[in-house]
N, C-alpha and C positions, 0 to 999 in steps of 0.2 A: 847505522843499523837500520833498514827499510822496511823489518816488521811492523804489520799493525797488530794493536792488542784487541782481540776481538770479544774479552770478556767484559766491558762493560754493556757491548751493543748484545750479546747474549742475555745478559741477565734481564736488559729492560725489553728484550722480546720474551723472556718467559714470565715477566711480570703483566705485560700485556694479553698474552696466552690466558694468564688464569683471571684474569679481569673479564676479557670475554667470556670466557667459560662460564663462570657466577653471572655474568648479566643475560646473557642469550636465554636462558630458559627465564627470565621473568619477563623479558618482552615476548616470547612466546605463548604466555599464558592466556587461553580462550576458554569461552564457555563452551561447555560440549553439547554440541547437538546432533539429532539425528536428525538429516534432512529427507523428506521425501522424495522417491523416485520417478514419480507421475511428471510428465511435462505439461498438463495442465488438469483442472479437474472441470469434470462437464458440468453447467450449472442444471437445475432444477426448475424449470420455469411456473411458476404458480400465477394463477390471476389475479392473487392479491399484490404481487409483488410489483415495484414501481420501475419503470425502465427510463431512464434518461439516458439523452447522445447533448454530446457537448462539441461545440465546434467555433470558430469563429468566424464571424461574417465578413462581408466586403469592407466595411470599414475598419475591420481587425478587433471588434468588442465583442466579447465572450457571447454566444448564443445556446443558451440550455432550453431544451425541447423536452417536456413530459409526452410521452407518447410522440405524436407528432404534432403537438400545440406548444408555440414557444412562448417562454415566461420569463418573468426578470426573478431575480434572489427575493424579493419580497412576495412573489404569488406562487413560487416553489416553496417558501417556507410556510406560505398559508395553506397551499394544497396538502402539502406532507402532513402538517398538524390534524387536516381533516380525515384525512385517507387514515392514519395512523386511531384519529379516533373513534372513525365508523368501524374499522376492523376491530377494535379492541370490544365494542359494544355488540357488533357481528356474533361475537366467539363468546358473549355473556360476560362482559364487565373483568376488571384489572385481575382479580382474585380466581378467575375459570380454571380448573384443572384443563391441562393440555393447552394452555395459549401460545399459539404459534404467530409471533409478528411480523409485520411482512419486513420484506430485504429492499433495499434500492441499488440497482445492478446500474452502472455506467458505462457507456459507451464513448470513450474520449477519442477525437481525430488524434492523428498520431501527430499534425502539427498545431495542435492546442495551447497555449502557453499552461504552464502549470495552477498559475495562480486561478485560469478560470475553472478548472478540474477541482482544485483545493477548494473555492469557494462555496461547489455542490457540495462536495464531500461535508463539509463543514455546517452547510442550511439543511440537509440532512439530519447530522448528528444532533442539531439544534433542535429540530421538529421530532427526536426520541425514535428516531431508526438507529437500532444498536448493530445492525450488520448493513453495511454499503460495500457494496464488492466492483470489480471491476470486470466488463465482460472484451475480450479479446478474441483474436480469431486465430484459433491451432497454428501452430506450425506446419507445412506441408508433409505428407506421408511420402514414403519410398524413397527412390534413391536419386 
């Protein structure tokens, strides 16, 4: 007799099918989000905002620029704290109604290691800046 008994094979395949039907919905569960449809949000430049530029110098070390002045991480922290204190004092103190804190805008070169940019973000957050954002070049328009 040369017939193969396929009943055990079918049984195994049905069990695997049921296992996968139960397991797949558990794997595909995600947090439901509605993502924005915009490509980028244009930033509103205010004079009190801090503009940082970050790249690497010829030696491969992190170079942070406050405006056009190169600063170290300690100088960045000191300047950021002084800027934040001065802006809060200018607006009438911590409890002033409508207090708008300045933002830090970071422009990082595409070839800059993340540790340079991450260090600047951390320093600005330590100084008290709640909003630290990135400035990027918008994608080209047209065809």
